[in-house]
Every structure is written in C-alpha cells, then in structure tokens.
N, C-alpha and C positions, 0 to 999 in steps of 0.2 A: 438470468438462469442460463447455464451452459447449454449450447446448442445440442450437445450430445446427451443431456440429461432427459430422462423420460418425463413427459408432462404429467402433472397430478391427475389422478383419475377423477372423472366427473362424479362418481358415487362418493368418493372420499370428500370432495369439495362440498357436495350437497349435505353429507352427513355432518361435516364440520360446522357449516353455517346454520344447521338446523338445531344445534344444541342450545337449550335455554340457559340464561344467565340469571342466577338468583331467583329461581321460580318458587319464591316463598315470600312471606311478609317480613320485611326488614325492620329491625328495631330503630328507634330514634337515638341519636347521640348528640347531646348538647355539650360542646367542648368547654364552654365557660364554667361548667360544673365539675370538670375533671380535677383530680387532685394535683398538688403542686409538684409531684415527682412521679415517675412512670410505674414503679413497681406495684403500688396499690391498684392502679387502673388495669395493669396486666392481670393481676390476681382476680379482679372483679370480672373482666372479660372472659378469662379462662373458666371461672365458675359458671358464668352465663352460657358459655358454649357447651359445657357438660350438661347443664340443665335443659338446654335446647335439643339435646340428643346428637350433638356433633360426634361423628365417628372419629376415634383416635385423636382427640384435640391436643394431645401431648406430642404428636409428631411435628417435625419442623424441617424445613430445608436449611442445610448448612452449606454456606459458600466459603471456599478458601481459594488460595492461589499458590501455585508452585514457585520455585525459586526464580523462574523467568517471568513471573507475573501472569501466567496463563490460568484463568479461573476454572473452578470445578464446583459441582454442587451435588448433593445427595440428601436423602431423607434420613433423619436420625430421631432419637427419642430425647425429650427434655427430661433431665434427672432432677432438676430443682431450679428455683429462682429465689434469690434473697438479696440482701444488701451487698453481698460480694459480687453478684452477677448471675448470669444464666448458666446452668451447669449441663454438660453433656459428657459422654465418655466414649472411648474407643481404644484400640491398640496403638501404642506409640509408633509401631512400625508400619501401620496402615498408610494408605495414600494421604488421608486427611491428617494423620499424625505427622507424617513427613512434611506436609505443607506447613502445618502450624509450627514445626520446629524451625523452619527457615523463614517463615513470614507469620509471626504470631498475631494475626489480625483476622477477624472473620465477620460474617454477617449471618443472621438467622431470619427465617421467614415463616410465620405461622399463617395458615389460611383456614378460616372457618366459614365455609360457604353457606351453612345453614342460617347464618346471620349476616352474610355479606361482609365479613370482617377479616382484616389482615392486621398482623403486627410485625413490624420489621425492626430488628435490633442489630446494631453493629458496634464493634469496639475491639480493643486489644484482648488477647487471650493469654491466660497464665495456667500453670499446672497446679492442681491441688496436691497436697502431700500424699506420698504413696499409701500411707495408712488410711487416708480418706478414700482413695481409689479402691482399696481392698474391701473396706467396709461397705462401700457402695455396691460392689460386685456381689458380696455375700448377703446383702439384703434383698437381692433379686431372686429369680426362680432358678431351679436346678438347670433348666435349659439354657439360661443366660450364662451360668457358670460353665456348663459344658461347651458352649460356643467360645467362651473366652479361653478355655483350656486348649481348644483346637488351635487357636492362634493363627499365625501366618496370613492374616488378612491382607488382601490385595496382591499377594504373591501369585505367580503363575501356577495353576493346578494342572498336573499332567493328565489326570483322569478323574471322573466322578467317583469311581470305585475307591480311589485313594482317600477322597473326602469321607466316604461312607465308613471306611476302616478307622480313620482318625476320629470321626464323630462318635462311633460306637465306643471306642476306648475312652474318649473324654466323658461320655455319659456314664460309663461304668465308674470312672474315677469320681465324678461329681456326686454320685450316689454314695460311694464309700467314704469320700472325704469332702463333706459339704463346706469345709473351711480351706480347701486346697487353694494355694496362692496362684495367681496368674500375673507374673511380674510385669508384663507389658501393658496390662490394663491401666488406663490413665483417665482421670477425671480432668476435664478442661473447664475453665471458668471464663466466660466472656463478660468483661466489665464494660458496660455500654457507654459509648460517647453520645449515641443518638438512639432514640426509640420512637418509632412512628406508629400511630394508631389510625387505621383506615376503616371508615364505616361507609359501606356502599349505600347508594340511594337509587330508587327506581327511576328517578328523573335525571340521573347522572350528576346530581349535585352532591357528589361524594364529599364526606368530611375527612380531612387529613390533618391530624394533630400531631405535631412532632415535639419531642422533648430533646433539647441539646444541653449537654453538660458544658459548663463554662467555668473558667477560673476567676472571672470577674463577678464579684457579688453585687455590683451595681445594677439595679433594675431587674434582678432575677425574680422568678415566680415562686421559688421555694427551694428548700434543702431536704435531703432525705435522711437526716440524722447521722450521717457518716462524714459530713463535711463537704459533700458534693453539692454544687449549686446547679440548678436546672432552669432553663428558659423554655417556655412554651410558645409555639408559633403555629398558626394555621398555614397550610399550603394550598395552592390552587390544585384542583383534581386533574 
C-alpha cells in the first residue's frame, strides 16, 4: 500500500469480515450425473435458482477487453441461451460494443448465492442479424425501447437535465411508435469454448465441473447435436 494512502477504517474491516458466506443450506451436486454437454445443465440450474427464490437470476457479469487488452466488467441481462450460444444485447457504440468490435471474445459470470452456485462461460462473440436485434428489442418493455431510443450509451453526459429531456422524448416516442427502430441496438451471441459449473460446499469441498469444447472426438464425453464435441473435467477448488 502506498505510504500516502489512507489506512482502511477499522469499522469497514470489521464489517467486511463479519459478512456470512452462503448462510443457507446448499444443494448437493453429483458431477457424474451431469449431462454430456453444458446447455441442459445450465437450463436445469437456472430453473432451480428461480425455484429457490434467487433474485434476478438472469443477471450476469460480462467481461470484455479493449484494443490494448485492458479488461472491463459490468452487469447485464441474459436474453437467451440455446445451441448457438448465450445471448445478450447492447448498443454497438457502447463501451462493451466497442470492445467486442476490436476483440470479439468475452466471459460471462452468473452467481446464485441462494444455492452457492456459479456458472462461468467464455468464448468468441458474434453479432446476430439486425432483424433479430430489432425483434429482441420490441419483445421487451416500453421502458427498454425508450432506453434504446435514447442511445449514446457510454458517451460523456454534459448534465443530468439533458438526460431527462432525451428520456422524456424517447418515452413519448416509444408509446407512439412501439415498433420504432433503434439501429444501434445489437444482439451478441457468445459461443462457448468453456463452461464451468461451481457448487459451493459448507466444508469448502467445492465441486467445479468444466466443459471444454474440443475438435478431437477421441475420448469425448458427448456432443450437443450441432457437431460440437465436449470434454468434462473436474477442477480442484
């Protein structure tokens, strides 16, 4: 720590260390019963998180890197998961959009503390066709459309009043034109190279099951019906 940096407060340190971890009964996870490829297990865990009362289980951390390789992370909404990959959306001109334009590779992180579970996904990212992006946008709420119509995400905002004016105008348009286009709205699809499922354990015997996509069909654990071959491996916690 820099000699000129203020020392952390005693109260902050006490508060930090007093926080419980997984103050709930954790489910069992037998990795030998897991399916041969990751998507069915993700769908199963997602449904179980919803049933367990997990708040906003469809939120996820999205990690990208800029042209110089400097990482960034933020929380976004999952828009879908299928054999094409994990889907999310944003403006093409946003920071994440610019990152993905220069480095089309990303990582996703889901955390469901009600069950002590995490899912990590990483792989190359492609763009869905524009008509898919517009259909995605117009299937969402009027508020989502209004936000997309405001646009200019990640640009410098001169004043909050300017945002209020732009937002009011966008809400009016969204109500008048529920099919109004937002050309910069983009759906991204992460096609995973690797998916890891983490099940926490009260005795710290955490289960980490990873699926890695491989081009070599020898000794694989399964395929997903689209020609992808997957190998399952356990990792030390």
